[in-house]
N, C-alpha and C positions, 0 to 999 in steps of 0.2 A: 289299536289293532296292529298286530305284528305284520310287517311287510317283508315277504320273503323274496329276495332277489337271487336268482340262480346264477352262480358263477360258472360260466362255460369254459371248459378246458378241452384241449385236444390231446389225446394220449396215443402213444405209438402202438398200443395193443390193438387198436382198431385196424392196424395195417397187417396184422400177423398172417391172416389167411392168404391174401394176394401177394404179400411181400415174400413169404417163404416160397410159394409156388413160382413166382416170377424170377427170383434170384436162382433157385434150383434149375429152372428151365434155361435161363440165359447162360449160366455157368456150364451146364451140361451141353448146350448147343455149341459153345465155343470150344470146350475141351474135346468133345467127341469128334466134331467135324475137323478141327485142326489136327487131332491125332490120326484120323483116317487119312487126311491129305498127306501128312508127313510120313505116315507108315507106307502108304502106296507109293509116294515119291521116292522113298528110300529103297523100294523094291525095283527102282528103275522103270516104272510104268510111264506110258506116254502122257503128255499134258491133257489130252482129251479124256483118257481113262481116269485120270486124277479128278477132273471136273465132274465126270459122271458119278464117280464114287462119292464125291462131296455132296452133289445134289441128292443122290439116293439116300445118303446119311441124313440130310436135312429133313426130307419128307418122312422117312421111316422114324427118325428120332422124335419129330413133332407129334406124330400119331401115337407113338409109344408113350411119350410123356403124358399126353392127354388122357389115354386109356388108363395108364397106371395111376395118375392122380385121381381120376374120377372113381376108380374102383376102391382105392385106399381110403380116400376121404369119405366116400359113400359108406364104407364100412364103419367109419367113425360116427357118421350121422345116424346110421341104423342103431348103433349102440346107444347113442344119446337118446333117440326116440324110444327105444325099449326101456331105458331107465326112467324116462319121463312117464311112460304109460304105466309102469309099475308104481311110480310115485303117486299118480292120479288115483290108482286103485286103492292104495293105502290111505290116501286122504279121504276117500269116500267111505272106506271101511271103518277107520278109527281116527278121526281128526284130532281127538284129544291126545292120543299117543304121538301123533305127528307134531302137534304143538309142543309137547314136552321134549321131543327130539330136537326141535328147532331151538327151544329155550336152552337146552344143554349145550348146543353149539355156540350160542351167544355167551353163555357163562364161561365156556372154554376160551373165548376170545377176550375175556376181561370184564364183562358186564356183571353187575350184581344180579343174583337170582331174581329179585323183584323186577328190576329194570328189564332183564332179559325176557321175562315172562310177558311184560307189557309190549315189548318190541315184537316178540313172536306173534302175540295175539293180533296186534295192529297190522303187521305185514300179511298175515294169513287172511285177515279180513279184506285186505286190499287186493292181494293176488297170491293165493296160497301156493299154487304150483310154481309161480315165478320165484317166490321166496325159497322154496325147497330146491328148485333147480339151481339157483345161484349159490346158496349157502351150504346145501348138503351135497349136491352132485357136482358143483363146480362148473355148471353149464350156464353160459351167459350169451347174450346176443352178439357181443363183439368177438367172442372166441368160438362160436358155434361153427360146426362143419358146413362148408358150402361146396359140394362136389363139382357143380357146373362151373363156378367161378374159378376153382382151383384148376380144373381141366383146361379151360380156355386160357388162363394166365400162363400155365406151363407150356402149352402148345405154341402160343404166340411168342413168348419170351425165348423158347428154344429156337424157333425159326429165325428170330432176330439175331440171337447169339450166333447161330450157325452161319447166317449170311455174312458175318464179318470176315472170318477166315476164308470163306468161299469167294468173297469179292477180292481179297488179297491174292488168292490163287489165280483168279482171272487176270489180274493186272501185273503180277510179279513176273520177272524174267524166269524162264524155265530153269536156267543153270543155277540160280540161287533161290529156287522156290522154297526149299526147306527152311533156309535161314529167314526169309521174309515172313513166311507163315508162322514160324515159331516165335520170332521176336514180336511181331504185331499181335499175335494171340495172347502172349504174356502181358503185353501192354493193355489189351482189351480186358483181360482177367483182373489186372490190378485196378483198372478204372471201375469195373463192376464191383469189386470188393469195396472200393472207396464209396461208391454211390449207395450200396447196400448198408454199409456201416453208418453213413450219415442219416439215411432214412430211418434205420432201426435204432439209432442212438448209441451205437457201439464205437469202439476205438477204430479210427480210420486206418492206421498202420497195421493193426492186427488183422482187420478185415481184408486189406489188400494182400498182405503177406500169405495168409492161409489159402486163398483161392489161387494165387500165383504159384505157390509151391506145389500144390497137388496137380495143377494144370501142367507145369513143367515136367513133373514126374511121369504123368500119363503120356505126354508127347515123347519123352525120352525112351520110355519102354516100348511104345508103339514103333518108333523109328528103329529101335534095335531089332525088333521082330521083323519089320519090313526089310531091313538090310540083310538079315539072316536068310530069310526066304528068297530074297532077290538074288543073293549069291548062290543059293542052292538050285535055282532054276536054270 
């Protein structure tokens, strides 16, 4: 009797849902809050007004990220469910045609027609909708849309990211506030890029560079706008 021992592996695709939302949220939290602080500081606002602006940006940004992620990911989930419902109806109406469709997919992937037909028949006998969801629609458990998870991950990570430049704003000397917030925020962004790259399996230097570059650009533009309006007031 053949003994089957399952070899368990952990793949990074299992992390796609929460990793994407968390990295996006933290990155946006750091960049938007640091840019707000730098822009308002460049307009010669008082330290108290700068702090109020930063806190307001944190709260508004976290809520906006949660709502945006929930709506967008829920739209993806609705599309997946609609496709699965259509597939269930087709399986009930003409299972033979659906088996031929699955067989053709496996033939296209390199199996012989005879083996592909056997695989399709056995998989459909075990879990027909699961086989079609995975191999025809590209919907799997690891990659399926999870709106609530994405919303919570985005809101929490945004708040954590925004709290970093906000904490620097509280502690930094008012005279050199822009320098302190800009420098530390770039360091935070580089660290975030490194962590995200390591968790996702990408290149560390590339991950750090791309988030740092765009963060620096956002802060520079916002500081320029703040200085322009500050001089005009």
